[in-house]
C-alpha positions as a Python dict, from the first residue, in 0.01 Angstrom:
ca = {
    (1, 'M'): (0, 0, 0),
    (2, 'D'): (-75, -273, 258),
    (3, 'D'): (136, -141, 545),
    (4, 'G'): (57, -437, 769),
    (5, 'I'): (207, -691, 533),
    (6, 'L'): (523, -486, 487),
    (7, 'D'): (572, -436, 860),
    (8, 'E'): (521, -808, 921),
    (9, 'A'): (777, -884, 650),
    (10, 'Y'): (1024, -644, 808),
    (11, 'Q'): (980, -819, 1144),
    (12, 'R'): (1064, -1153, 986),
    (13, 'L'): (1360, -1017, 792),
    (14, 'H'): (1513, -825, 1083),
    (15, 'R'): (1598, -1153, 1251),
    (16, 'T'): (1843, -1214, 966),
    (17, 'G'): (2167, -1050, 865),
    (18, 'P'): (2234, -811, 576),
    (19, 'E'): (2434, -1078, 391),
    (20, 'F'): (2441, -1454, 342),
    (21, 'E'): (2698, -1706, 224),
    (22, 'G'): (2968, -1469, 336),
    (23, 'W'): (2909, -1178, 99),
    (24, 'L'): (2580, -1201, -95),
    (25, 'S'): (2338, -919, -16),
    (26, 'N'): (2006, -986, 153),
    (27, 'H'): (1758, -858, -107),
    (28, 'G'): (1452, -943, 99),
    (29, 'P'): (1365, -599, 242),
    (30, 'M'): (1402, -428, -95),
    (31, 'A'): (1202, -685, -289),
    (32, 'V'): (913, -707, -42),
    (33, 'E'): (885, -327, -26),
    (34, 'A'): (851, -314, -404),
    (35, 'L'): (602, -600, -411),
    (36, 'V'): (379, -441, -149),
    (37, 'R'): (402, -95, -303),
    (38, 'H'): (284, -220, -639),
    (39, 'G'): (-10, -415, -503),
    (40, 'H'): (138, -764, -476),
    (41, 'G'): (144, -797, -99),
    (42, 'T'): (-35, -1133, -112),
    (43, 'R'): (283, -1281, -260),
    (44, 'V'): (514, -1152, 10),
    (45, 'H'): (494, -1411, 288),
    (46, 'R'): (504, -1706, 50),
    (47, 'W'): (805, -1546, -122),
    (48, 'L'): (971, -1496, 217),
    (49, 'D'): (905, -1856, 322),
    (50, 'D'): (1141, -1963, 45),
    (51, 'Y'): (1387, -1672, 64),
    (52, 'L'): (1444, -1679, 440),
    (53, 'R'): (1582, -2033, 421),
    (54, 'R'): (1897, -1908, 254),
    (55, 'L'): (1969, -1616, 490),
    (56, 'D'): (2215, -1600, 778),
    (57, 'E'): (2140, -1505, 1136),
    (58, 'L'): (2171, -1147, 1255),
    (59, 'P'): (2543, -1085, 1322),
    (60, 'R'): (2654, -1019, 1677),
    (61, 'G'): (2838, -704, 1769),
    (62, 'L'): (3194, -692, 1896),
    (63, 'R'): (3208, -347, 2060),
    (64, 'P'): (3044, -6, 2025),
    (65, 'V'): (3130, 212, 1724),
    (66, 'D'): (3331, 484, 1898),
    (67, 'D'): (3555, 587, 1606),
    (68, 'W'): (3326, 566, 1305),
    (69, 'R'): (3602, 642, 1057),
    (70, 'D'): (3802, 344, 1179),
    (71, 'A'): (3502, 110, 1164),
    (72, 'L'): (3379, 226, 824),
    (73, 'G'): (3407, -42, 558),
    (74, 'D'): (3490, -322, 804),
    (75, 'P'): (3243, -609, 746),
    (76, 'R'): (3360, -772, 1070),
    (77, 'R'): (3189, -481, 1248),
    (78, 'A'): (2852, -537, 1079),
    (79, 'G'): (2684, -627, 1407),
    (80, 'D'): (2832, -318, 1570),
    (81, 'W'): (2702, -95, 1291),
    (82, 'L'): (2353, -245, 1308),
    (83, 'A'): (2343, -183, 1683),
    (84, 'H'): (2480, 168, 1635),
    (85, 'F'): (2209, 277, 1394),
    (86, 'D'): (1937, 103, 1592),
    (87, 'R'): (2035, 320, 1887),
    (88, 'E'): (2071, 634, 1676),
    (89, 'L'): (1723, 598, 1530),
    (90, 'R'): (1566, 537, 1869),
    (91, 'E'): (1728, 852, 2009),
    (92, 'H'): (1706, 1095, 1714),
    (93, 'P'): (1463, 1176, 1431),
    (94, 'W'): (1529, 965, 1124),
    (95, 'R'): (1585, 1263, 895),
    (96, 'E'): (1848, 1396, 1133),
    (97, 'V'): (2030, 1061, 1137),
    (98, 'L'): (2011, 1036, 758),
    (99, 'G'): (2134, 1393, 714),
    (100, 'T'): (2435, 1326, 937),
    (101, 'W'): (2534, 996, 783),
    (102, 'W'): (2447, 1040, 415),
    (103, 'P'): (2755, 1255, 336),
    (104, 'R'): (2974, 1016, 535),
    (105, 'L'): (2847, 708, 355),
    (106, 'L'): (2802, 856, 7),
    (107, 'P'): (3171, 834, -97),
    (108, 'G'): (3147, 458, -34),
    (109, 'I'): (2850, 408, -267),
    (110, 'A'): (2995, 86, -413),
    (111, 'A'): (2927, -86, -78),
    (112, 'G'): (2787, -435, -121),
    (113, 'A'): (2775, -397, -501),
    (114, 'T'): (2571, -76, -437),
    (115, 'H'): (2313, -265, -227),
    (116, 'G'): (2385, -43, 73),
    (117, 'V'): (2249, 267, -94),
    (118, 'I'): (1974, 72, -272),
    (119, 'R'): (1841, -64, 56),
    (120, 'V'): (1853, 284, 210),
    (121, 'G'): (1656, 421, -86),
    (122, 'H'): (1377, 168, -35),
    (123, 'A'): (1366, 237, 340),
    (124, 'V'): (1354, 614, 292),
    (125, 'R'): (1070, 582, 40),
    (126, 'V'): (860, 399, 298),
    (127, 'L'): (929, 651, 574),
    (128, 'R'): (860, 948, 347),
    (129, 'T'): (544, 823, 185),
    (130, 'D'): (387, 584, 435),
    (131, 'G'): (486, 714, 777),
    (132, 'V'): (707, 617, 1069),
    (133, 'N'): (683, 317, 1299),
    (134, 'P'): (939, 96, 1478),
    (135, 'E'): (963, -162, 1197),
    (136, 'R'): (1038, 101, 934),
    (137, 'L'): (1292, 278, 1151),
    (138, 'A'): (1459, -56, 1217),
    (139, 'E'): (1477, -116, 843),
    (140, 'L'): (1647, 217, 782),
    (141, 'G'): (1891, 134, 1061),
    (142, 'Q'): (1979, -202, 912),
    (143, 'A'): (2018, -46, 568),
    (144, 'L'): (2252, 226, 696),
    (145, 'G'): (2443, -28, 904),
    (146, 'Y'): (2499, -253, 604),
    (147, 'W'): (2620, 42, 395),
    (148, 'A'): (2863, 145, 669),
    (149, 'A'): (3000, -207, 718),
    (150, 'R'): (3061, -258, 345),
    (151, 'W'): (3155, 104, 265),
    (152, 'Q'): (3363, 102, -56),
    (153, 'P'): (3454, 393, -285),
    (154, 'V'): (3445, 381, -662),
    (155, 'P'): (3809, 419, -771),
    (156, 'G'): (3881, 764, -910),
    (157, 'A'): (3539, 905, -823),
    (158, 'G'): (3513, 1263, -705),
    (159, 'P'): (3356, 1593, -806),
    (160, 'L'): (3212, 1623, -1154),
    (161, 'T'): (3429, 1847, -1369),
    (162, 'G'): (3308, 1773, -1722),
    (163, 'D'): (3047, 1923, -1951),
    (164, 'A'): (2882, 1609, -2092),
    (165, 'D'): (2513, 1533, -2071),
    (166, 'V'): (2394, 1194, -1947),
    (167, 'V'): (2363, 1033, -2291),
    (168, 'T'): (2709, 1147, -2401),
    (169, 'A'): (2875, 1051, -2073),
    (170, 'L'): (2724, 701, -2076),
    (171, 'A'): (2823, 645, -2438),
    (172, 'A'): (3185, 738, -2362),
    (173, 'L'): (3236, 493, -2075),
    (174, 'P'): (3533, 259, -2127),
    (175, 'R'): (3535, -111, -2044),
    (176, 'I'): (3786, -300, -1834),
    (177, 'P'): (3975, -542, -2059),
    (178, 'E'): (3925, -846, -1834),
    (179, 'Q'): (3563, -883, -1727),
    (180, 'A'): (3604, -1167, -1478),
    (181, 'G'): (3576, -1210, -1104),
    (182, 'G'): (3360, -1036, -845),
    (183, 'I'): (3279, -669, -833),
    (184, 'R'): (3560, -581, -593),
    (185, 'E'): (3818, -734, -823),
    (186, 'R'): (3665, -564, -1125),
    (187, 'L'): (3650, -222, -960),
    (188, 'G'): (4016, -265, -871),
    (189, 'R'): (4101, -277, -1242),
    (190, 'L'): (3943, 59, -1323),
    (191, 'P'): (4251, 269, -1236),
    (192, 'G'): (4441, 75, -1502),
    (193, 'V'): (4202, 188, -1775),
    (194, 'P'): (4347, 512, -1922),
    (195, 'E'): (4009, 659, -2017),
    (196, 'W'): (3847, 597, -1680),
    (197, 'T'): (3970, 905, -1493),
    (198, 'G'): (3817, 1139, -1749),
    (199, 'A'): (3502, 932, -1793),
    (200, 'V'): (3406, 920, -1425),
    (201, 'A'): (3429, 1301, -1401),
    (202, 'A'): (3279, 1378, -1744),
    (203, 'L'): (2918, 1442, -1645),
    (204, 'R'): (2809, 1804, -1612),
    (205, 'R'): (2770, 1909, -1249),
    (206, 'P'): (2417, 2027, -1163),
    (207, 'D'): (2412, 2385, -1035),
    (208, 'T'): (2070, 2378, -868),
    (209, 'P'): (1856, 2121, -684),
    (210, 'A'): (1618, 2117, -981),
    (211, 'E'): (1907, 2035, -1216),
    (212, 'A'): (2026, 1763, -979),
    (213, 'E'): (1685, 1597, -979),
    (214, 'R'): (1658, 1630, -1357),
    (215, 'T'): (2006, 1480, -1410),
    (216, 'L'): (1932, 1181, -1187),
    (217, 'T'): (1599, 1124, -1360),
    (218, 'Q'): (1777, 1123, -1696),
    (219, 'L'): (2044, 889, -1560),
    (220, 'V'): (1791, 633, -1439),
    (221, 'H'): (1601, 655, -1768),
    (222, 'R'): (1907, 616, -1991),
    (223, 'A'): (2056, 341, -1774),
    (224, 'G'): (1727, 153, -1810),
    (225, 'L'): (1743, 186, -2187),
    (226, 'D'): (2107, 77, -2180),
    (227, 'Y'): (2003, -241, -2000),
    (228, 'L'): (1820, -335, -2318),
    (229, 'R'): (2144, -293, -2512),
    (230, 'Y'): (2396, -439, -2269),
    (231, 'G'): (2205, -647, -2014),
    (232, 'H'): (2301, -969, -2190),
    (233, 'G'): (2660, -912, -2071),
    (234, 'N'): (2575, -968, -1705),
    (235, 'P'): (2198, -968, -1648),
    (236, 'V'): (2208, -953, -1267),
    (237, 'M'): (2488, -707, -1201),
    (238, 'L'): (2386, -456, -1469),
    (239, 'V'): (2052, -414, -1292),
    (240, 'H'): (2242, -206, -1035),
    (241, 'A'): (2338, 54, -1295),
    (242, 'V'): (1965, 140, -1283),
    (243, 'T'): (1866, 69, -924),
    (244, 'A'): (2156, 254, -755),
    (245, 'P'): (2076, 597, -904),
    (246, 'T'): (1706, 525, -849),
    (247, 'A'): (1778, 485, -476),
    (248, 'V'): (1963, 816, -465),
    (249, 'L'): (1684, 992, -654),
    (250, 'R'): (1427, 860, -407),
    (251, 'T'): (1633, 986, -114),
    (252, 'L'): (1689, 1342, -238),
    (253, 'P'): (1364, 1487, -94),
    (254, 'A'): (1470, 1380, 256),
    (255, 'L'): (1809, 1554, 228),
    (256, 'D'): (1936, 1908, 257),
    (257, 'P'): (1949, 2050, -100),
    (258, 'A'): (2320, 2120, -46),
    (259, 'L'): (2372, 1742, -62),
    (260, 'W'): (2194, 1694, -394),
    (261, 'A'): (2486, 1779, -626),
    (262, 'P'): (2734, 1544, -452),
    (263, 'S'): (2461, 1281, -451),
    (264, 'V'): (2439, 1308, -830),
    (265, 'A'): (2818, 1268, -857),
    (266, 'A'): (2813, 954, -641),
    (267, 'A'): (2515, 804, -826),
    (268, 'W'): (2685, 869, -1157),
    (269, 'S'): (3006, 705, -1034),
    (270, 'A'): (2809, 393, -935),
    (271, 'T'): (2632, 363, -1271),
    (272, 'A'): (2954, 439, -1458),
    (273, 'A'): (3154, 182, -1262),
    (274, 'V'): (2897, -98, -1293),
    (275, 'T'): (2869, -28, -1666),
    (276, 'S'): (3245, -19, -1721),
    (277, 'V'): (3314, -343, -1537),
    (278, 'Y'): (3015, -551, -1654),
    (279, 'A'): (2875, -420, -1983),
    (280, 'P'): (3010, -578, -2303),
    (281, 'P'): (3171, -351, -2563),
    (282, 'A'): (2907, -427, -2826),
    (283, 'P'): (2535, -363, -2766),
    (284, 'A'): (2257, -601, -2859),
    (285, 'A'): (2004, -492, -3118),
    (286, 'L'): (1640, -536, -3023),
    (287, 'P'): (1381, -480, -3299),
    (288, 'T'): (1054, -302, -3223),
    (289, 'V'): (853, -624, -3211),
    (290, 'A'): (1089, -763, -2948),
    (291, 'L'): (1047, -450, -2736),
    (292, 'R'): (668, -487, -2745),
    (293, 'Q'): (693, -850, -2642),
    (294, 'L'): (928, -763, -2357),
    (295, 'Q'): (694, -495, -2229),
    (296, 'L'): (424, -759, -2204),
    (297, 'G'): (660, -1022, -2067),
    (298, 'A'): (590, -1260, -2354),
    (299, 'S'): (836, -1518, -2223),
    (300, 'D'): (595, -1645, -1954),
    (301, 'A'): (219, -1698, -1914),
    (302, 'A'): (-28, -1499, -2120),
    (303, 'P'): (-88, -1141, -2005),
    (304, 'R'): (-406, -1051, -1822),
    (305, 'A'): (-710, -964, -2030),
    (306, 'G'): (-685, -619, -2181),
    (307, 'A'): (-311, -579, -2116),
    (308, 'V'): (-125, -375, -2373),
    (309, 'A'): (241, -299, -2434),
    (310, 'G'): (346, -20, -2204),
    (311, 'D'): (101, -104, -1924),
    (312, 'P'): (310, -41, -1609),
    (313, 'A'): (85, -252, -1385),
    (314, 'E'): (124, -552, -1615),
    (315, 'V'): (499, -497, -1644),
    (316, 'F'): (533, -517, -1267),
    (317, 'A'): (288, -805, -1240),
    (318, 'R'): (512, -1004, -1475),
    (319, 'A'): (813, -928, -1256),
    (320, 'A'): (622, -1032, -944),
    (321, 'R'): (525, -1363, -1104),
    (322, 'H'): (885, -1416, -1212),
    (323, 'G'): (989, -1378, -848),
    (324, 'D'): (1360, -1302, -879),
    (325, 'A'): (1453, -1011, -653),
    (326, 'H'): (1659, -837, -922),
    (327, 'V'): (1377, -858, -1175),
    (328, 'V'): (1133, -718, -918),
    (329, 'K'): (1364, -430, -822),
    (330, 'L'): (1441, -341, -1183),
    (331, 'A'): (1071, -336, -1266),
    (332, 'D'): (1015, -106, -968),
    (333, 'A'): (1289, 130, -1092),
    (334, 'V'): (1180, 144, -1455),
    (335, 'L'): (823, 215, -1350),
    (336, 'D'): (962, 526, -1181),
    (337, 'A'): (1152, 615, -1498),
    (338, 'H'): (841, 566, -1709),
    (339, 'A'): (632, 782, -1474),
    (340, 'A'): (891, 1061, -1495),
    (341, 'T'): (951, 1051, -1872),
    (342, 'G'): (650, 885, -2034),
    (343, 'D'): (885, 663, -2235),
    (344, 'E'): (724, 320, -2273),
    (345, 'Q'): (1041, 167, -2413),
    (346, 'V'): (1217, 177, -2075),
    (347, 'L'): (951, -59, -1937),
    (348, 'A'): (1086, -329, -2166),
    (349, 'A'): (1400, -354, -1950),
    (350, 'A'): (1200, -542, -1686),
    (351, 'G'): (1077, -797, -1938),
    (352, 'Y'): (1427, -837, -2076),
    (353, 'A'): (1567, -901, -1728),
    (354, 'G'): (1294, -1160, -1678),
    (355, 'Q'): (1408, -1344, -1989),
    (356, 'L'): (1778, -1324, -1906),
    (357, 'I'): (1777, -1404, -1534),
}
């Protein structure tokens, strides 16, 4: 990975706020991290030249965060939260800060349409695998600050009490009857769905850290396959049913194992909620030939010489050429799922997103 390009990109992005146009999430830090990680750093600054034009300035703080419970979930305090975590990460080791705040933030995993946890997952991956420096610590601070400012629970979410495996639990998810409006309005309708209370608790609770990791891996994999079946319902928002649990899975190694089981429960609630409020009742049918074309990204320019269906590097290269942040982040997530499971079919989700978005 070209660390210099990523750190330069972080410096540019940290002059901007975590949202723009009042509520849209700043996808820049997540997208550029994925681009650099997969060998497409030469695209980053040109991509940022266009993307930065739409972003807002860094929000100013109002007052220090003295009572964190009172400030949690208050977007007016975004500047205060960013300053709070900047100070925390300058004064304490990043794993200590993450370990303190992860269980506080986790119940509000729906924050910013799950972009709070997704941004944290990207930042933690960099710190764990590529080392610590001021730019990367600043990115983790901004990610945590955004999550805290937009903290939002999934209605009805709590401990897992069921005995269903991932496939069964996903298949049993209900749908809200009126799929209209933004995510906050849609989440607010979940308590009115009779089947929701049982569905959000239906997944089997992992008893060991190994089971927790295995369950999350299965969740990311199956959610990626479900994107092929339901992504047409809302191509952008259903990406988060895959990328939110991916972010949690990437963060697990930096956490105390005691936090892994509740992390699975929160990740499941995010995927379940996004699916229930955005996925259509009826799946789309994709024949085998369509899956092979999607793996190669047949909707745009010809693949590189020698590319074959199921080539992860080509799948991501197609996403990078497409340029949409959601397509890039989904490709990044399904490459993880493919590496963990060996299932080439899940790679097709990135190509499908590229066609739909």
